VEXTIKE-827750 format. One record per residue: residue in one letter; chain; x, y, z of N, C-alpha, C in turn. Coordinates in Angstrom, 1 decimal. Layout:
BEGIN
  aa  ch    n.px    n.py    n.pz   ca.px   ca.py   ca.pz    c.px    c.py    c.pz
   a   A       X       Y       Z       X       Y       Z       X       Y       Z
...
END
This chain:
BEGIN
  aa  ch    n.px    n.py    n.pz   ca.px   ca.py   ca.pz    c.px    c.py    c.pz
   m   A    86.7   106.0    73.6    87.4   105.9    72.4    87.5   104.5    72.0
   s   A    87.2   104.2    70.7    87.3   102.9    70.2    88.7   102.4    70.1
   r   A    88.9   101.1    70.0    90.2   100.5    69.8    90.8   101.0    68.5
   e   A    90.1   101.1    67.5    90.6   101.6    66.2    91.0   103.1    66.3
   g   A    90.3   103.9    67.0    90.6   105.3    67.3    91.9   105.4    68.1
   y   A    92.1   104.5    69.1    93.3   104.5    69.9    94.5   104.1    69.1
   m   A    94.3   103.1    68.2    95.4   102.7    67.3    95.9   103.9    66.4
   q   A    94.9   104.6    65.8    95.2   105.7    65.0    95.9   106.8    65.8
   l   A    95.5   107.0    67.0    96.2   108.0    67.9    97.6   107.6    68.2
   l   A    97.8   106.3    68.5    99.2   105.8    68.7   100.1   105.9    67.5
   r   A    99.5   105.6    66.3   100.3   105.7    65.1   100.8   107.1    64.9
   k   A    99.9   108.1    65.2   100.3   109.5    65.0   101.3   110.0    66.1
   s   A   101.2   109.4    67.3   102.0   109.8    68.4   103.4   109.3    68.4
   d   A   103.7   108.2    67.8   105.0   107.6    67.9   105.4   106.9    66.6
   v   A   106.5   107.3    66.0   106.9   106.7    64.8   107.3   105.2    64.9
   r   A   107.8   104.8    66.1   108.2   103.4    66.4   106.9   102.6    66.4
   i   A   105.8   103.1    67.0   104.6   102.3    67.0   104.0   102.2    65.6
   a   A   104.1   103.3    64.8   103.6   103.3    63.4   104.4   102.2    62.6
   a   A   105.7   102.1    62.9   106.5   101.1    62.2   106.0    99.7    62.6
   l   A   105.8    99.5    63.9   105.4    98.2    64.3   104.0    97.8    63.7
   l   A   103.1    98.7    63.6   101.8    98.5    63.0   102.0    98.1    61.5
   d   A   102.9    98.8    60.9   103.1    98.5    59.4   103.8    97.2    59.3
   q   A   104.5    96.7    60.3   105.1    95.3    60.2   104.2    94.2    60.7
   g   A   102.9    94.5    61.0   102.0    93.5    61.4   101.8    93.2    62.8
   f   A   102.4    94.0    63.7   102.3    93.9    65.1   100.9    94.4    65.6
   a   A   100.4    93.8    66.6    99.1    94.2    67.2    99.3    94.6    68.7
   f   A    98.6    95.6    69.1    98.6    96.0    70.5    98.1    94.9    71.4
   v   A    98.8    94.7    72.5    98.3    93.7    73.5    97.8    94.4    74.7
   t   A    98.6    95.2    75.4    98.1    95.9    76.6    99.2    96.9    77.0
   n   A    98.8    97.8    77.9    99.8    98.6    78.6   100.1    98.0    80.0
   a   A   101.3    98.0    80.4   101.6    97.4    81.7   102.7    98.3    82.4
   f   A   102.7    98.2    83.7   103.7    99.0    84.4   105.1    98.6    84.0
   r   A   106.1    99.5    84.0   107.5    99.2    83.8   108.0    98.6    85.1
   p   A   109.1    97.9    85.1   109.6    97.3    86.3   109.8    98.3    87.4
   g   A   109.3    98.0    88.6   109.4    98.9    89.8   108.5   100.1    89.8
   q   A   107.5   100.1    88.9   106.6   101.3    88.8   105.2   101.0    89.3
   a   A   104.9    99.8    89.6   103.5    99.4    90.1   103.3   100.1    91.5
   p   A   102.1   100.4    91.8   101.8   101.0    93.1   102.2   100.1    94.2
   p   A   102.7   100.7    95.3   103.1    99.8    96.5   102.0    98.9    96.9
   g   A   102.4    97.6    97.2   101.4    96.6    97.7   100.7    95.9    96.6
   i   A   100.9    96.2    95.4   100.2    95.5    94.3   101.2    94.6    93.6
   s   A   100.8    93.3    93.6   101.7    92.3    92.9   101.2    92.0    91.6
   i   A   101.8    92.5    90.5   101.4    92.2    89.2   102.6    92.0    88.3
   r   A   102.4    91.4    87.1   103.5    91.3    86.2   103.8    92.6    85.5
   d   A   105.1    93.0    85.4   105.4    94.2    84.8   105.6    93.9    83.3
   c   A   105.8    95.0    82.5   105.8    94.8    81.0   106.9    93.9    80.6
   e   A   108.1    93.9    81.3   109.2    93.0    80.9   108.8    91.5    81.2
   q   A   108.2    91.3    82.3   107.8    89.9    82.7   106.7    89.4    81.7
   m   A   105.8    90.3    81.3   104.8    89.9    80.4   105.4    89.6    79.0
   a   A   106.4    90.4    78.6   107.0    90.2    77.3   107.8    88.8    77.3
   k   A   108.5    88.5    78.4   109.2    87.3    78.5   108.2    86.1    78.4
   k   A   107.1    86.2    79.1   106.1    85.1    79.0   105.6    84.9    77.6
   l   A   105.2    86.0    76.9   104.7    85.9    75.6   105.7    85.4    74.6
   r   A   107.0    85.8    74.8   108.1    85.2    73.9   108.2    83.7    74.1
   g   A   108.0    83.3    75.3   108.1    81.9    75.6   107.0    81.1    75.0
   e   A   105.9    81.8    74.7   104.7    81.2    74.0   104.8    81.2    72.5
   g   A   106.0    81.8    72.0   106.2    81.8    70.5   105.8    83.1    69.9
   w   A   105.6    84.2    70.6   105.2    85.5    70.1   106.5    86.3    69.9
   e   A   106.6    87.1    68.9   107.6    88.1    68.7   107.0    89.4    69.5
   v   A   107.7    89.9    70.4   107.2    91.0    71.3   108.1    92.2    71.3
   e   A   107.5    93.4    71.2   108.2    94.6    71.4   107.5    95.4    72.5
   v   A   108.3    96.2    73.3   107.8    97.0    74.3   108.1    98.5    73.9
   t   A   107.1    99.3    73.9   107.3   100.7    73.5   106.8   101.6    74.6
   a   A   106.9   102.9    74.3   106.3   103.9    75.2   104.8   103.7    75.2
   a   A   104.2   104.0    76.3   102.7   103.9    76.4   102.1   105.3    76.4
   y   A   100.9   105.4    75.9   100.2   106.7    75.8    98.8   106.5    76.3
   d   A    98.2   107.6    76.9    96.8   107.5    77.3    95.9   107.9    76.1
   e   A    94.6   108.0    76.4    93.6   108.2    75.3    93.7   109.6    74.7
   a   A    94.5   110.5    75.4    94.7   111.8    74.8    96.0   112.0    74.1
   g   A    96.8   110.9    74.0    98.1   110.9    73.4    99.2   111.4    74.3
   q   A    99.0   111.5    75.6   100.0   111.9    76.5   100.8   110.7    77.0
   p   A   102.1   110.8    77.1   102.9   109.7    77.5   102.6   109.2    78.9
   l   A   102.7   107.9    79.2   102.5   107.3    80.5   103.9   106.8    80.9
   s   A   104.7   107.6    81.6   106.1   107.3    81.8   106.3   106.0    82.7
   a   A   105.3   105.7    83.5   105.5   104.5    84.4   105.0   103.2    83.7
   m   A   104.6   103.3    82.4   104.1   102.2    81.7   104.7   102.0    80.4
   g   A   104.7   100.7    79.9   105.1   100.4    78.6   104.0    99.7    77.8
   s   A   104.0    99.8    76.5   103.0    99.1    75.7   103.6    97.9    75.1
   l   A   102.8    96.8    75.2   103.3    95.5    74.6   102.6    95.3    73.2
   w   A   103.4    94.9    72.3   103.0    94.6    70.9   103.5    93.3    70.5
   w   A   102.6    92.5    69.8   103.0    91.2    69.4   102.6    90.8    68.0
   r   A   103.3    89.8    67.5   103.0    89.2    66.2   103.5    87.7    66.4
   r   A   102.9    86.8    65.6   103.4    85.4    65.7   104.8    85.4    65.3
   g   A   105.6    84.7    66.1   107.1    84.5    65.8   107.3    83.8    64.5
   k   A   108.4    84.0    63.9   108.8    83.4    62.6   109.4    82.0    62.8
END
């Protein structure tokens, strides 16, 4: 699936994501929610990533995450950004 196709799927799957897209936010990545990463894997979770991006001047929102079929990924969050005001 192309990135554009994935964005269209997300827009249809979640009204909050549709609103963020309408406000000029762009998709960054999906990341595990705090405490949801597989055991033994040390990675930044979505809240840590959001904090880092905010520190770099980005306005960041974390939403529900979806796979390429539009099914929710409960262990993950989607990060969205736009340049801070």
